[in-house]
C-alpha positions as CSV (number, residue, x, y, z in Angstrom):
1,X,40.0,-3.4,23.3
2,X,37.0,-3.4,21.0
3,X,36.0,0.2,21.1
4,X,35.5,0.5,17.4
5,X,32.4,-1.7,17.7
6,X,29.4,0.6,17.1
7,X,27.2,1.4,20.1
8,X,24.1,0.7,17.9
9,X,25.2,-2.9,17.6
10,X,25.8,-3.1,21.4
11,X,22.3,-1.6,22.0
12,X,20.6,-4.2,19.7
13,X,22.6,-7.0,21.3
14,X,21.6,-5.9,24.8
15,X,17.9,-5.4,23.9
16,X,17.7,-8.8,22.3
17,X,19.3,-10.6,25.2
18,X,17.3,-8.7,27.9
19,X,14.1,-9.7,26.1
20,X,15.4,-13.3,26.2
21,X,15.6,-13.0,29.9
22,X,19.3,-12.7,30.6
23,X,20.2,-10.6,33.7
24,X,21.8,-7.3,33.0
25,X,24.7,-8.0,35.3
26,X,25.5,-11.2,33.4
27,X,25.5,-9.3,30.1
28,X,27.6,-6.5,31.6
29,X,30.3,-9.0,32.7
30,X,30.2,-10.8,29.4
31,X,30.8,-7.6,27.4
32,X,33.6,-6.4,29.7
33,X,35.2,-9.9,29.4
34,X,35.0,-9.6,25.6
35,X,37.0,-6.4,25.7
36,X,34.5,-3.5,25.9
37,X,35.3,-0.7,28.4
38,X,33.2,-0.7,31.5
39,X,32.2,2.9,30.9
40,X,30.9,2.2,27.3
41,X,29.0,-0.9,28.5
42,X,27.4,1.0,31.4
43,X,26.4,3.9,29.1
44,X,24.8,1.6,26.6
45,X,23.0,-0.3,29.4
46,X,21.6,2.9,30.7
47,X,20.4,3.9,27.2
48,X,18.8,0.5,26.7
49,X,17.0,0.6,30.0
50,X,15.7,4.1,29.2
51,X,14.4,2.8,25.8
52,X,12.8,-0.2,27.4
53,X,11.1,2.0,30.0
54,X,9.7,4.2,27.2
55,X,8.4,1.2,25.3
56,X,6.5,-0.2,28.4
57,X,2.8,0.4,28.4
58,X,1.4,3.1,30.6
59,X,-1.2,1.8,33.1
60,X,-4.1,4.2,32.9
61,X,-6.0,2.9,35.9
62,X,-5.0,1.4,39.2
63,X,-5.5,-2.4,39.3
64,X,-8.1,-3.6,41.8
65,X,-6.7,-5.9,44.4
66,X,-9.1,-8.6,45.5
67,X,-8.5,-10.7,48.5
68,X,-10.4,-13.4,50.4
69,X,-9.7,-15.0,53.7
70,X,-8.9,-18.7,53.4
71,X,-9.3,-20.8,56.5
72,X,-8.0,-24.3,56.6
73,X,-9.6,-27.0,58.7
74,X,-7.1,-29.0,60.6
75,X,-7.9,-32.7,60.6
76,X,-7.9,-34.6,63.9
77,X,-4.6,-36.4,64.4
78,X,-4.8,-40.1,64.0
79,X,-3.5,-41.8,67.1
80,X,-1.6,-45.0,66.1
81,X,-1.1,-47.9,68.4
82,X,2.4,-48.8,69.4
83,X,3.7,-52.2,68.7
84,X,3.1,-53.5,72.2
85,X,-0.4,-52.0,72.2
86,X,-1.2,-54.0,69.0
87,X,0.1,-57.2,70.5
88,X,-1.6,-56.9,73.9
89,X,-4.7,-55.1,72.7
90,X,-4.5,-52.1,75.1
91,X,-5.8,-48.7,74.0
């Protein structure tokens, strides 16, 4: 077990890798496989997620949602002649 590893180092490791785009579950599994206890990893993940939530900007106004109706014109289907119609010239 690697319990002597400081939680501050784990916190920085998780922050860095979350910002890189790694999923939390992948990081959790990697740390548990490296010998960290599941409880310690879960506690540090919870702390990191709270820190990230506090760093996120606060939206002061609601965003305006704009929409428009888009209609597509369906082109007329092209009727192709069969092989026999091409040979005998029938429509």
